[in-house]
C-alpha positions in Angstrom: 100.7 94.5 93.8 99.8 93.6 97.4 102.6 91.9 99.4 102.1 89.1 101.9 103.6 91.3 104.5 100.8 94.0 104.1 98.2 91.2 104.3 99.9 89.9 107.6 100.0 93.3 109.0 96.4 94.0 108.1 95.1 90.7 109.7 97.1 91.4 112.9 95.4 94.9 113.3 92.3 93.9 115.2 89.6 94.7 115.8 88.4 95.3 112.1 85.3 96.9 111.0 83.5 95.6 107.9 81.7 98.1 105.9 78.9 96.6 103.7 77.6 93.9 106.1 74.1 93.2 105.1 71.3 92.3 107.2 70.3 89.7 104.7 72.1 86.3 105.3 72.2 85.6 101.6 74.4 88.5 100.7 78.1 88.3 100.5 78.8 91.0 103.2 76.9 89.0 105.9 78.3 85.6 104.8 81.8 87.1 104.9 81.4 88.7 108.3 79.8 85.5 109.6 82.8 83.3 108.3 85.5 85.8 109.7 83.7 86.1 113.0 83.3 82.2 113.4 87.0 81.8 112.5 87.9 84.1 115.4 88.7 87.4 113.7 87.6 90.5 115.9 85.1 92.0 113.5 82.6 94.9 113.8 79.7 95.4 111.4 79.0 98.7 109.7 75.5 99.0 108.5 73.5 102.3 108.3 70.2 100.4 108.9 71.1 97.8 111.7 71.8 98.0 115.4 73.2 94.6 115.6 74.0 91.8 113.1 74.6 88.1 114.3 74.6 89.4 117.9 77.4 92.0 117.4 76.6 95.7 117.8 76.5 97.4 114.4 77.7 101.1 113.8 76.0 103.3 111.2 79.4 104.5 109.7 83.2 104.6 110.3 83.0 107.8 112.1 80.8 106.2 114.9 83.3 103.3 115.3 85.0 102.9 118.8 88.5 104.2 118.9 90.3 100.7 119.3 89.1 99.8 115.7 92.5 99.5 113.6 91.4 98.4 110.3 88.4 98.3 107.8 87.2 95.9 105.2 85.2 97.6 102.4 82.5 95.5 100.8 80.5 98.2 99.3 79.3 99.1 95.8 82.1 100.5 93.8 80.3 103.9 93.8 80.4 104.1 97.5 84.0 102.8 98.1 85.8 106.2 97.6 83.7 107.8 100.3 84.2 105.0 102.7 87.9 105.3 101.9 87.8 109.0 102.7 85.9 108.4 105.9 88.4 105.8 107.0 91.3 108.1 106.4 89.6 110.9 108.3 89.2 108.6 111.2 92.9 107.9 111.1 92.6 104.2 110.2 96.0 102.8 108.7 94.8 99.5 107.5 92.2 99.4 104.6 91.2 96.3 102.7 89.1 96.9 99.5 87.4 93.5 98.9 87.4 92.4 95.2 84.4 93.8 93.4 84.4 96.9 95.6 87.5 98.5 94.1 87.2 101.8 92.1 89.8 104.0 90.5 88.6 107.1 92.7 89.1 104.9 95.8 92.6 103.9 94.7 93.5 107.4 93.7 92.6 108.5 97.3 95.1 105.9 98.7 98.0 106.4 96.4 100.8 107.9 98.1 99.4 107.8 101.5 101.0 106.1 104.6 97.9 103.7 104.6 98.5 99.8 104.4 95.9 99.2 101.7 95.0 95.9 100.1 93.3 95.5 96.8 92.7 92.7 94.3 92.6 90.0 97.2 89.7 88.2 99.0 90.2 88.3 102.7 88.5 84.9 102.9 91.4 83.4 101.0 93.9 84.9 103.5 92.3 84.6 107.0 92.3 80.8 107.9 91.0 79.8 104.5 88.9 76.5 104.0 86.8 75.0 101.3 86.8 76.9 98.0 88.9 79.7 99.6 91.7 77.4 100.4 91.4 75.8 96.7 91.6 79.4 95.3 94.7 80.0 97.5 96.3 77.0 96.1 95.3 77.9 92.5 96.9 81.4 92.9 100.1 79.9 94.5 100.4 77.5 91.5 99.9 80.1 88.9 102.3 82.6 90.6 99.6 85.2 91.5 99.7 84.8 95.2 101.2 87.7 97.0 104.9 87.5 98.0 
């Protein structure tokens, strides 16, 4: 289970790349990117087909990211997640957040036993300055004892 300390360490490791940011404003990847950006998290979009998203320079893959990037949030389809994890590890990133619904057994196997601070089973929107429905979900998780400690 992910600990609160892991989450705090991840959030303090800025800038953070987000893999799976769509150009489509109706897709979760772009909505999450926009919300985190607007709340003040230093986020960088990764999208193979975009040069910029919401005015921020986008990168085609993790390998192309600038060296100051310290973490990555993965919001891809499950069948792409393990490849993204491997690319992040090869780049030397020590903070990996696999957003709910992007988790795969293969990706988790890659991370087991590594020195990577990795987070799974959690929504970053519930942990970074949550509001509205994310704040409500956080309250529910705390009430039912399922919030990281």
